[in-house]
MIDOSE-1310 file (N, C-alpha, C; in nm, 2 decimals, decimal comma, always signed):
residues 261
xxxx	+7,43/+0,65/+5,15/+7,55/+0,70/+5,02/+7,56/+0,85/+5,06; +7,48/+0,93/+5,06/+7,48/+1,08/+5,11/+7,58/+1,07/+5,27; +7,61/+0,97/+5,35/+7,75/+0,96/+5,46/+7,83/+0,96/+5,34; +7,89/+0,86/+5,27/+7,99/+0,82/+5,18/+8,04/+0,93/+5,09
xxxx	+7,96/+1,04/+5,06/+7,96/+1,16/+4,97/+8,03/+1,25/+5,07; +8,00/+1,27/+5,19/+8,02/+1,36/+5,29/+8,16/+1,35/+5,31; +8,19/+1,22/+5,34/+8,30/+1,18/+5,40/+8,45/+1,19/+5,26; +8,39/+1,17/+5,17/+8,50/+1,17/+5,07/+8,51/+1,35/+5,02
xxxx	+8,38/+1,45/+5,03/+8,41/+1,54/+5,05/+8,49/+1,60/+5,17; +8,47/+1,55/+5,25/+8,59/+1,64/+5,40/+8,71/+1,59/+5,40; +8,74/+1,47/+5,27/+8,89/+1,43/+5,32/+8,92/+1,51/+5,17; +8,88/+1,55/+5,08/+8,97/+1,63/+4,95/+8,96/+1,80/+5,00
xxxx	+8,90/+1,82/+5,11/+8,91/+1,95/+5,19/+9,03/+1,95/+5,27; +9,05/+1,85/+5,33/+9,16/+1,79/+5,42/+9,29/+1,78/+5,34; +9,28/+1,73/+5,22/+9,41/+1,70/+5,18/+9,45/+1,82/+5,04; +9,38/+1,91/+5,03/+9,40/+2,06/+4,99/+9,49/+2,12/+5,01
xxxx	+9,59/+2,20/+4,96/+9,67/+2,27/+4,97/+9,66/+2,43/+5,00; +9,54/+2,45/+4,91/+9,50/+2,58/+4,90/+9,39/+2,62/+5,02; +9,32/+2,51/+5,11/+9,28/+2,54/+5,17/+9,34/+2,54/+5,32; +9,35/+2,69/+5,39/+9,44/+2,72/+5,51/+9,40/+2,60/+5,63
xxxx	+9,45/+2,60/+5,73/+9,43/+2,50/+5,83/+9,43/+2,59/+5,93; +9,48/+2,67/+5,97/+9,43/+2,74/+6,07/+9,41/+2,92/+6,07; +9,37/+3,00/+6,13/+9,29/+3,12/+6,07/+9,43/+3,25/+6,05; +9,33/+3,33/+6,01/+9,42/+3,45/+5,92/+9,52/+3,54/+6,06
xxxx	+9,42/+3,55/+6,16/+9,47/+3,62/+6,24/+9,60/+3,53/+6,35; +9,54/+3,41/+6,32/+9,66/+3,31/+6,39/+9,81/+3,36/+6,31; +9,78/+3,31/+6,20/+9,91/+3,35/+6,10/+10,00/+3,50/+6,13; +9,88/+3,59/+6,14/+9,93/+3,74/+6,13/+10,00/+3,71/+6,27
xxxx	+10,02/+3,69/+6,39/+10,04/+3,71/+6,52/+10,19/+3,59/+6,48; +10,19/+3,47/+6,44/+10,32/+3,40/+6,39/+10,44/+3,49/+6,30; +10,37/+3,54/+6,19/+10,43/+3,63/+6,14/+10,52/+3,71/+6,21; +10,41/+3,80/+6,30/+10,46/+3,93/+6,38/+10,57/+3,91/+6,43
xxxx	+10,53/+3,74/+6,50/+10,60/+3,74/+6,63/+10,75/+3,68/+6,54; +10,79/+3,64/+6,45/+10,89/+3,61/+6,37/+10,95/+3,72/+6,35; +10,88/+3,83/+6,32/+10,97/+3,93/+6,27/+11,04/+4,02/+6,35; +10,99/+3,98/+6,51/+11,02/+4,09/+6,64/+11,12/+3,98/+6,69
xxxx	+11,12/+3,87/+6,68/+11,25/+3,78/+6,71/+11,34/+3,79/+6,63; +11,33/+3,83/+6,48/+11,43/+3,86/+6,35/+11,49/+3,99/+6,42; +11,42/+4,07/+6,45/+11,47/+4,19/+6,44/+11,58/+4,21/+6,60; +11,50/+4,15/+6,70/+11,62/+4,14/+6,81/+11,73/+4,08/+6,80
xxxx	+11,70/+3,95/+6,77/+11,84/+3,86/+6,71/+11,96/+4,00/+6,60; +11,88/+4,06/+6,50/+11,98/+4,12/+6,43/+12,07/+4,25/+6,50; +11,97/+4,32/+6,62/+12,01/+4,41/+6,67/+12,11/+4,36/+6,79; +12,09/+4,27/+6,88/+12,19/+4,17/+6,93/+12,30/+4,15/+6,86
xxxx	+12,31/+4,10/+6,74/+12,44/+4,05/+6,62/+12,54/+4,23/+6,59; +12,41/+4,31/+6,56/+12,49/+4,43/+6,56/+12,56/+4,51/+6,65; +12,50/+4,48/+6,79/+12,59/+4,53/+6,88/+12,69/+4,46/+6,92; +12,70/+4,32/+6,89/+12,86/+4,28/+6,89/+12,94/+4,33/+6,81
xxxx	+12,88/+4,32/+6,64/+13,00/+4,36/+6,58/+13,01/+4,51/+6,60; +12,94/+4,60/+6,63/+12,94/+4,71/+6,69/+13,07/+4,74/+6,76; +13,07/+4,65/+6,84/+13,14/+4,67/+7,01/+13,29/+4,64/+6,94; +13,26/+4,49/+6,88/+13,39/+4,48/+6,83/+13,49/+4,56/+6,74
xxxx	+13,43/+4,63/+6,65/+13,49/+4,72/+6,58/+13,53/+4,84/+6,67; +13,45/+4,94/+6,74/+13,47/+5,02/+6,80/+13,62/+4,99/+6,90; +13,58/+4,90/+7,01/+13,67/+4,86/+7,07/+13,79/+4,84/+7,00; +13,84/+4,84/+6,89/+13,95/+4,84/+6,80/+14,00/+4,96/+6,76
xxxx	+13,90/+5,03/+6,76/+13,94/+5,10/+6,69/+14,06/+5,20/+6,73; +14,12/+5,25/+6,61/+14,25/+5,34/+6,67/+14,18/+5,48/+6,71; +14,25/+5,57/+6,81/+14,21/+5,68/+6,83/+14,20/+5,81/+6,72; +14,28/+5,77/+6,62/+14,33/+5,87/+6,55/+14,18/+5,82/+6,47
xxxx	+14,10/+5,75/+6,41/+14,01/+5,71/+6,33/+13,85/+5,82/+6,47; +13,90/+5,78/+6,58/+13,80/+5,83/+6,64/+13,77/+6,00/+6,64; +13,90/+6,07/+6,67/+13,95/+6,24/+6,64/+13,88/+6,24/+6,48; +13,91/+6,13/+6,41/+13,88/+6,21/+6,26/+13,72/+6,18/+6,28
xxxx	+13,62/+6,10/+6,33/+13,51/+6,11/+6,33/+13,42/+6,25/+6,42; +13,49/+6,22/+6,50/+13,47/+6,37/+6,63/+13,50/+6,52/+6,54; +13,60/+6,52/+6,45/+13,59/+6,66/+6,36/+13,50/+6,63/+6,25; +13,44/+6,53/+6,26/+13,32/+6,53/+6,16/+13,17/+6,57/+6,21
xxxx	+13,17/+6,53/+6,32/+13,04/+6,61/+6,39/+13,06/+6,71/+6,47; +13,19/+6,78/+6,45/+13,23/+6,90/+6,55/+13,14/+7,02/+6,50; +13,11/+7,12/+6,64/+13,01/+7,20/+6,57/+13,10/+7,35/+6,62; +13,09/+7,46/+6,59/+13,17/+7,61/+6,68/+13,12/+7,67/+6,74
xxxx	+13,12/+7,65/+6,88/+13,05/+7,63/+6,99/+13,09/+7,85/+7,00; +13,01/+7,94/+7,02/+13,07/+8,09/+7,05/+13,05/+8,12/+7,19; +13,16/+8,13/+7,24/+13,14/+8,14/+7,39/+13,07/+8,33/+7,43; +12,98/+8,26/+7,52/+12,90/+8,40/+7,52/+12,98/+8,51/+7,59
xxxx	+12,98/+8,64/+7,61/+13,06/+8,75/+7,62/+13,01/+8,74/+7,79; +12,91/+8,71/+7,81/+12,90/+8,72/+8,00/+13,00/+8,66/+8,03; +13,03/+8,70/+8,17/+13,09/+8,62/+8,27/+13,03/+8,52/+8,24; +13,16/+8,36/+8,28/+13,12/+8,23/+8,27/+13,05/+8,24/+8,42
xxxx	+12,95/+8,13/+8,44/+12,83/+8,10/+8,55/+12,94/+8,03/+8,63; +12,94/+8,04/+8,79/+13,04/+8,02/+8,91/+13,07/+7,86/+8,88; +12,94/+7,79/+8,84/+12,91/+7,67/+8,88/+13,00/+7,58/+8,76; +12,97/+7,68/+8,64/+13,12/+7,62/+8,52/+13,23/+7,63/+8,57
xxxx	+13,28/+7,77/+8,66/+13,40/+7,79/+8,66/+13,46/+7,66/+8,75; +13,30/+7,61/+8,84/+13,39/+7,49/+8,96/+13,40/+7,39/+8,85; +13,32/+7,35/+8,80/+13,32/+7,25/+8,67/+13,45/+7,21/+8,60; +13,50/+7,31/+8,52/+13,63/+7,32/+8,49/+13,71/+7,30/+8,56
xxxx	+13,70/+7,35/+8,67/+13,84/+7,31/+8,80/+13,83/+7,16/+8,82; +13,73/+7,07/+8,84/+13,74/+6,93/+8,86/+13,76/+6,84/+8,75; +13,71/+6,91/+8,65/+13,73/+6,83/+8,52/+13,86/+6,75/+8,49; +13,98/+6,85/+8,53/+14,14/+6,74/+8,54/+14,14/+6,63/+8,62
xxxx	+14,09/+6,64/+8,74/+14,05/+6,55/+8,83/+14,02/+6,41/+8,77; +13,87/+6,40/+8,71/+13,82/+6,32/+8,64/+13,89/+6,26/+8,56; +13,94/+6,36/+8,41/+14,03/+6,30/+8,31/+14,17/+6,21/+8,37; +14,24/+6,28/+8,47/+14,33/+6,24/+8,56/+14,27/+6,08/+8,58
xxxx	+14,18/+6,05/+8,56/+14,16/+5,91/+8,63/+14,15/+5,79/+8,52; +14,10/+5,86/+8,40/+14,06/+5,75/+8,32/+14,18/+5,74/+8,20; +14,24/+5,70/+8,16/+14,29/+5,66/+7,98/+14,27/+5,72/+7,94; +14,10/+5,70/+7,88/+14,02/+5,74/+7,77/+14,02/+5,85/+7,78
xxxx	+14,00/+5,91/+7,85/+13,99/+6,10/+7,83/+14,11/+6,17/+7,79; +14,23/+6,07/+7,83/+14,37/+6,20/+7,86/+14,40/+6,15/+7,66; +14,45/+6,30/+7,63/+14,50/+6,34/+7,50/+14,36/+6,29/+7,37; +14,27/+6,38/+7,38/+14,18/+6,35/+7,35/+14,10/+6,52/+7,31
xxxx	+13,96/+6,49/+7,33/+13,94/+6,64/+7,35/+13,96/+6,73/+7,46; +13,92/+6,87/+7,49/+13,99/+6,96/+7,55/+13,82/+6,93/+7,63; +13,72/+6,87/+7,61/+13,61/+6,87/+7,66/+13,57/+7,06/+7,72; +13,59/+7,12/+7,65/+13,49/+7,29/+7,71/+13,35/+7,26/+7,75
xxxx	+13,39/+7,33/+7,84/+13,19/+7,30/+7,94/+13,12/+7,45/+7,87; +13,02/+7,45/+7,83/+12,92/+7,53/+7,82/+12,79/+7,53/+7,88; +12,76/+7,67/+7,88/+12,60/+7,70/+7,92/+12,47/+7,69/+7,82; +12,38/+7,63/+7,83/+12,30/+7,66/+7,71/+12,19/+7,70/+7,80
xxxx	+12,13/+7,82/+7,74/+12,01/+7,88/+7,78/+11,89/+7,80/+7,82; +11,87/+7,75/+7,89/+11,68/+7,65/+7,87/+11,69/+7,62/+7,99; +11,50/+7,60/+8,03/+11,44/+7,58/+8,13/+11,42/+7,43/+8,12; +11,49/+7,33/+8,05/+11,52/+7,18/+8,10/+11,59/+7,16/+8,18
xxxx	+11,56/+7,08/+8,25/+11,72/+7,08/+8,32/+11,77/+6,92/+8,29; +11,85/+7,02/+8,21/+11,94/+6,86/+8,12/+12,09/+6,87/+8,11; +12,18/+6,77/+8,04/+12,34/+6,82/+8,04/+12,37/+6,72/+7,98; +12,46/+6,73/+7,83/+12,48/+6,62/+7,76/+12,63/+6,64/+7,70
xxxx	+12,70/+6,55/+7,62/+12,81/+6,57/+7,57/+12,81/+6,53/+7,42; +12,85/+6,64/+7,35/+12,84/+6,61/+7,21/+12,93/+6,51/+7,19; +12,92/+6,46/+7,05/+13,01/+6,37/+7,00/+13,13/+6,43/+6,98; +13,17/+6,53/+6,99/+13,31/+6,59/+6,95/+13,36/+6,66/+7,12
xxxx	+13,33/+6,60/+7,19/+13,33/+6,63/+7,35/+13,31/+6,73/+7,39; +13,26/+6,85/+7,35/+13,18/+6,93/+7,41/+13,10/+6,89/+7,51; +13,12/+6,96/+7,64/+12,96/+6,94/+7,76/+12,90/+7,03/+7,78; +12,73/+7,03/+7,81/+12,65/+7,13/+7,79/+12,59/+7,10/+7,92
xxxx	+12,56/+7,20/+8,00/+12,46/+7,22/+8,14/+12,41/+7,34/+8,08; +12,25/+7,33/+8,12/+12,13/+7,40/+8,10/+12,16/+7,48/+8,19; +12,04/+7,59/+8,18/+12,08/+7,71/+8,26/+12,00/+7,63/+8,39; +11,88/+7,53/+8,41/+11,80/+7,55/+8,48/+11,89/+7,41/+8,56
xxxx	+11,94/+7,33/+8,50/+12,01/+7,23/+8,58/+12,14/+7,29/+8,67; +12,23/+7,40/+8,60/+12,26/+7,48/+8,69/+12,22/+7,54/+8,80; +12,07/+7,60/+8,82/+11,99/+7,67/+8,89/+11,97/+7,54/+9,02; +11,97/+7,47/+8,95/+11,90/+7,33/+9,05/+12,01/+7,28/+9,14
xxxx	+12,14/+7,25/+9,12/+12,27/+7,21/+9,14/+12,31/+7,30/+9,22; +12,33/+7,26/+9,38/+12,36/+7,36/+9,43/+12,51/+7,30/+9,50; +12,50/+7,17/+9,49/+12,60/+7,08/+9,55/+12,69/+7,01/+9,50; +12,78/+7,06/+9,55/+12,90/+7,02/+9,43/+12,94/+6,90/+9,43
xxxx	+12,93/+6,78/+9,50/+12,93/+6,66/+9,44/+12,82/+6,64/+9,34; +12,70/+6,73/+9,37/+12,62/+6,65/+9,24/+12,64/+6,69/+9,14; +12,72/+6,82/+9,08/+12,77/+6,87/+8,99/+12,88/+6,81/+8,93; +12,97/+6,75/+9,01/+13,05/+6,64/+8,96/+13,01/+6,54/+8,94
xxxx	+12,88/+6,51/+8,97/+12,84/+6,35/+8,93/+12,77/+6,39/+8,79; +12,73/+6,45/+8,74/+12,69/+6,49/+8,64/+12,78/+6,49/+8,52; +12,87/+6,59/+8,53/+13,01/+6,63/+8,46/+13,04/+6,45/+8,45; +13,05/+6,39/+8,56/+13,17/+6,25/+8,54/+13,03/+6,17/+8,44
xxxx	+12,91/+6,21/+8,47/+12,84/+6,07/+8,40/+12,87/+6,11/+8,28; +12,87/+6,25/+8,17/+12,88/+6,30/+8,09/+13,01/+6,22/+8,03; +13,11/+6,25/+8,08/+13,26/+6,22/+8,05/+13,25/+6,04/+8,03; +13,17/+5,98/+8,13/+13,20/+5,84/+8,09/+13,08/+5,80/+7,94
xxxx	+12,96/+5,90/+7,93/+12,97/+5,85/+7,77/+13,07/+5,93/+7,67; +13,16/+5,96/+7,65/+13,26/+5,96/+7,60/+13,41/+5,86/+7,61; +13,43/+5,82/+7,77/+13,52/+5,74/+7,81/+13,49/+5,61/+7,69; +13,31/+5,58/+7,72/+13,29/+5,44/+7,66/+13,24/+5,46/+7,54
xxxx	+13,31/+5,54/+7,45/+13,25/+5,56/+7,30/+13,09/+5,55/+7,27; +13,02/+5,56/+7,35/+12,87/+5,51/+7,37/+12,84/+5,57/+7,22; +12,87/+5,73/+7,17/+12,76/+5,75/+7,07/+12,84/+5,66/+6,97; +12,98/+5,60/+6,93/+12,99/+5,54/+6,82/+12,93/+5,41/+6,83
xxxx	+12,88/+5,37/+6,96/+12,88/+5,20/+6,92/+12,71/+5,24/+6,92; +12,63/+5,33/+6,93/+12,51/+5,34/+6,88/+12,48/+5,35/+6,74; +12,56/+5,47/+6,67/+12,60/+5,51/+6,55/+12,60/+5,35/+6,45; +12,72/+5,27/+6,52/+12,75/+5,17/+6,46/+12,64/+5,07/+6,47
xxxx	+12,59/+5,05/+6,58/+12,48/+4,96/+6,56/+12,40/+4,98/+6,50; +12,32/+5,11/+6,50/+12,17/+5,14/+6,44/+12,23/+5,16/+6,27; +12,35/+5,16/+6,22/+12,43/+5,15/+6,10/+12,39/+4,99/+6,03; +12,45/+4,92/+6,09/+12,45/+4,77/+6,10/+12,30/+4,69/+6,07
xxxx	+12,22/+4,74/+6,19/+12,11/+4,69/+6,20/+12,02/+4,76/+6,10; +12,02/+4,89/+6,09/+11,93/+4,94/+5,95/+11,94/+4,90/+5,85; +12,06/+4,86/+5,81/+12,09/+4,80/+5,66/+12,01/+4,69/+5,68; +12,04/+4,59/+5,76/+12,00/+4,46/+5,77/+11,89/+4,44/+5,71
xxxx	+11,80/+4,50/+5,83/+11,65/+4,53/+5,81/+11,59/+4,56/+5,73; +11,66/+4,74/+5,65/+11,59/+4,73/+5,53/+11,58/+4,60/+5,42; +11,70/+4,56/+5,39/+11,71/+4,45/+5,31/+11,58/+4,33/+5,31; +11,59/+4,31/+5,44/+11,49/+4,18/+5,49/+11,33/+4,24/+5,47
xxxx	+11,34/+4,39/+5,50/+11,19/+4,46/+5,49/+11,13/+4,43/+5,34; +11,23/+4,47/+5,26/+11,16/+4,44/+5,10/+11,08/+4,54/+5,06; +11,06/+4,65/+5,15/+11,01/+4,77/+5,10/+10,85/+4,75/+5,14; +10,82/+4,64/+5,19/+10,70/+4,60/+5,26/+10,64/+4,72/+5,38
xxxx	+10,55/+4,82/+5,34/+10,53/+4,89/+5,43/+10,49/+4,86/+5,56; +10,37/+4,75/+5,58/+10,35/+4,68/+5,69/+10,46/+4,65/+5,75; +10,54/+4,57/+5,69/+10,67/+4,53/+5,79/+10,76/+4,64/+5,88; +10,82/+4,70/+5,73/+10,90/+4,81/+5,77/+10,81/+4,89/+5,88
xxxx	+10,70/+4,92/+5,93/+10,61/+4,98/+6,05/+10,67/+4,89/+6,12; +10,63/+4,78/+6,17/+10,65/+4,66/+6,25/+10,77/+4,67/+6,32; +10,91/+4,69/+6,20/+11,04/+4,70/+6,25/+11,05/+4,82/+6,32; +11,06/+4,94/+6,27/+11,06/+5,04/+6,33/+11,01/+5,07/+6,50
xxxx	+10,87/+5,02/+6,52/+10,83/+5,02/+6,67/+10,93/+4,92/+6,73; +10,95/+4,79/+6,69/+11,05/+4,68/+6,77/+11,22/+4,78/+6,75; +11,24/+4,87/+6,66/+11,40/+4,90/+6,70/+11,35/+5,03/+6,75; +11,26/+5,10/+6,80/+11,25/+5,20/+6,90/+11,23/+5,15/+7,07
xxxx	+11,19/+5,07/+7,05/+11,21/+5,00/+7,19/+11,33/+4,94/+7,20; +11,35/+4,84/+7,08/+11,49/+4,79/+7,15/+11,64/+4,95/+7,16; +11,60/+5,01/+7,12/+11,71/+5,14/+7,10/+11,72/+5,21/+7,24; +11,59/+5,19/+7,27/+11,58/+5,24/+7,41/+11,65/+5,15/+7,51
xxxx	+11,59/+5,07/+7,52/+11,65/+4,96/+7,63/+11,80/+4,92/+7,63; +11,86/+4,98/+7,48/+12,02/+4,95/+7,49/+12,07/+5,13/+7,55; +12,01/+5,17/+7,55/+12,03/+5,35/+7,60/+12,06/+5,35/+7,73; +11,94/+5,28/+7,77/+11,91/+5,25/+7,92/+12,06/+5,19/+8,01
xxxx	+12,09/+5,10/+7,89/+12,22/+5,01/+7,94/+12,32/+5,10/+7,93; +12,34/+5,16/+7,87/+12,44/+5,28/+7,84/+12,47/+5,37/+7,99; +12,31/+5,43/+8,00/+12,33/+5,46/+8,10/+12,32/+5,44/+8,22; +12,28/+5,36/+8,25/+12,35/+5,31/+8,37/+12,48/+5,28/+8,39
xxxx	+12,55/+5,21/+8,29/+12,71/+5,22/+8,30/+12,75/+5,35/+8,34; +12,73/+5,47/+8,28/+12,74/+5,62/+8,29/+12,72/+5,60/+8,42; +12,59/+5,60/+8,51/+12,61/+5,63/+8,63/+12,68/+5,60/+8,73; +12,73/+5,42/+8,74/+12,80/+5,37/+8,78/+12,94/+5,42/+8,81
xxxx	+13,00/+5,46/+8,68/+13,12/+5,55/+8,66/+13,11/+5,66/+8,73; +13,00/+5,75/+8,72/+13,02/+5,90/+8,75/+13,02/+5,82/+8,92; +12,92/+5,79/+8,97/+12,90/+5,76/+9,13/+13,06/+5,70/+9,15; +13,15/+5,60/+9,12/+13,27/+5,59/+9,15/+13,36/+5,70/+9,14
xxxx	+13,35/+5,78/+9,06/+13,45/+5,91/+9,02/+13,41/+5,99/+9,18; +13,28/+6,03/+9,19/+13,19/+6,12/+9,32/+13,29/+6,04/+9,43; +13,25/+5,92/+9,48/+13,34/+5,81/+9,56/+13,50/+5,89/+9,62; +13,55/+5,84/+9,49/+13,73/+5,87/+9,47/+13,76/+6,01/+9,53
xxxx	+13,65/+6,13/+9,47/+13,71/+6,27/+9,50/+13,59/+6,29/+9,65; +13,51/+6,25/+9,68/+13,43/+6,28/+9,80/+13,46/+6,23/+9,93; +13,47/+6,08/+9,87/+13,46/+6,01/+9,97/+13,34/+5,93/+10,00; +13,25/+5,96/+9,96/+13,07/+5,92/+9,97/+13,00/+5,95/+9,80
xxxx	+12,87/+5,93/+9,82/+12,84/+5,96/+9,68/+12,67/+6,03/+9,72; +12,64/+6,07/+9,83/+12,50/+6,17/+9,84/+12,48/+6,23/+9,74; +12,56/+6,34/+9,69/+12,54/+6,40/+9,59/+12,48/+6,34/+9,47; +12,53/+6,21/+9,42/+12,45/+6,16/+9,33/+12,36/+6,08/+9,34
xxxx	+12,34/+6,07/+9,48/+12,18/+6,04/+9,50/+12,09/+6,16/+9,54; +12,12/+6,27/+9,61/+12,05/+6,34/+9,57/+12,03/+6,45/+9,47; +12,14/+6,42/+9,36/+12,07/+6,50/+9,21/+11,95/+6,40/+9,16; +11,95/+6,27/+9,18/+11,83/+6,21/+9,16/+11,68/+6,21/+9,20
xxxx	+11,72/+6,20/+9,33/+11,61/+6,24/+9,43/+11,52/+6,34/+9,42; +11,65/+6,47/+9,34/+11,55/+6,62/+9,32/+11,49/+6,59/+9,21; +11,54/+6,49/+9,06/+11,48/+6,49/+8,95/+11,34/+6,41/+9,02; +11,34/+6,30/+9,09/+11,24/+6,25/+9,15/+11,09/+6,31/+9,17
xxxx	+11,15/+6,42/+9,21/+11,02/+6,47/+9,28/+11,01/+6,60/+9,18; +11,06/+6,65/+9,08/+10,99/+6,69/+8,99/+10,92/+6,61/+8,86; +10,96/+6,50/+8,87/+10,93/+6,38/+8,77/+10,73/+6,40/+8,79; +10,67/+6,37/+8,71/+10,51/+6,27/+8,69/+10,51/+6,20/+8,60
xxxx	+10,59/+6,07/+8,58/+10,64/+5,98/+8,44/+10,58/+5,83/+8,52; +10,43/+5,75/+8,51/+10,43/+5,67/+8,54/+10,55/+5,55/+8,50; +10,58/+5,47/+8,63/+10,74/+5,37/+8,55/+10,70/+5,31/+8,45; +10,58/+5,23/+8,43/+10,55/+5,17/+8,28/+10,64/+5,25/+8,17
xxxx	+10,61/+5,40/+8,17/+10,65/+5,45/+8,02/+10,78/+5,47/+8,08; +10,89/+5,42/+8,10/+11,04/+5,41/+8,12/+11,10/+5,32/+8,02; +10,99/+5,23/+7,97/+11,00/+5,10/+7,88/+11,02/+5,14/+7,79; +10,98/+5,26/+7,73/+11,00/+5,34/+7,59/+11,11/+5,44/+7,62
xxxx	+11,16/+5,50/+7,73/+11,30/+5,58/+7,75/+11,42/+5,55/+7,73; +11,47/+5,66/+7,66/+11,60/+5,64/+7,68/+11,73/+5,61/+7,85; +11,63/+5,64/+7,92/+11,69/+5,64/+8,04/+11,62/+5,55/+8,13; +11,69/+5,48/+8,26/+11,62/+5,42/+8,35/+11,56/+5,48/+8,40
xxxx	+11,40/+5,45/+8,51/+11,36/+5,47/+8,60/+11,43/+5,59/+8,69; +11,39/+5,70/+8,75/+11,48/+5,75/+8,84/+11,47/+5,66/+8,96; +11,37/+5,64/+9,00/+11,38/+5,58/+9,14/+11,45/+5,42/+9,09; +11,47/+5,33/+9,02/+11,58/+5,25/+8,97/+11,73/+5,29/+9,01
xxxx	+11,74/+5,43/+8,95/+11,88/+5,47/+8,93/+11,91/+5,52/+9,13; +11,79/+5,55/+9,19/+11,85/+5,60/+9,29/+11,86/+5,43/+9,37; +11,79/+5,39/+9,35/+11,84/+5,23/+9,43/+11,98/+5,14/+9,41; +12,01/+5,14/+9,28/+12,11/+5,10/+9,25/+12,25/+5,20/+9,29
xxxx	+12,23/+5,33/+9,33/+12,31/+5,39/+9,37/+12,37/+5,39/+9,48; +12,24/+5,37/+9,58/+12,26/+5,37/+9,74/+12,31/+5,21/+9,77; +12,31/+5,13/+9,67/+12,37/+5,01/+9,71/+12,49/+4,97/+9,67; +12,57/+5,07/+9,58/+12,66/+5,09/+9,52/+12,76/+5,17/+9,63
x	+12,72/+5,23/+9,74/+12,79/+5,29/+9,83/+12,91/+5,18/+9,92
């Protein structure tokens, strides 16, 4: 009789929909994996939509967006750095190679007083070289490579693609999160990783663009490789941390530039 009651009790438990058949930890990981998968799918689709829109954007619209982001830079009264003068002399040669750079910004080049080895192009086309990078780069090919790399970002409309992708994906994921703090934090983490990987793909494309420029101008890309070899010596970053970085590993950049010779 006891055995019969026990079997009936177990049967009731198995048939009761209110009794969970899996652990809470397992359900959490399934939920988290689902959210991660949705995030990547949303960013993938957002990237396609942003690229579709940006590729068809009129030049006039691009210029209006640039003017919105434009800042007024006051040129220093100090004489221009001789390397800035050289960069300004080689700039028209690069522009002549790419119709996407023609009849757009004048791409003024400024020196920023900073100890950080860096260069960047602003959305309005102004190009900035820090004092540190100008000090480190003595080779004209290396200087040209860095300049061409920054112009590549403008030519590819990278800043517009990034803004468009983030706006589309961010809006969709905000609605899907429904204000849940835990879900929002998970989405932010996935978005940061996804954004880093997306930026790395843009950086690689800009590297290869600049590599083609220096080969056309100088017949070789030794300066491009030398630039990253210099950076590689100065860096002390574990390789795995580059997964979260906006730039590819420097060793990888050296490798694919050597293969592109």
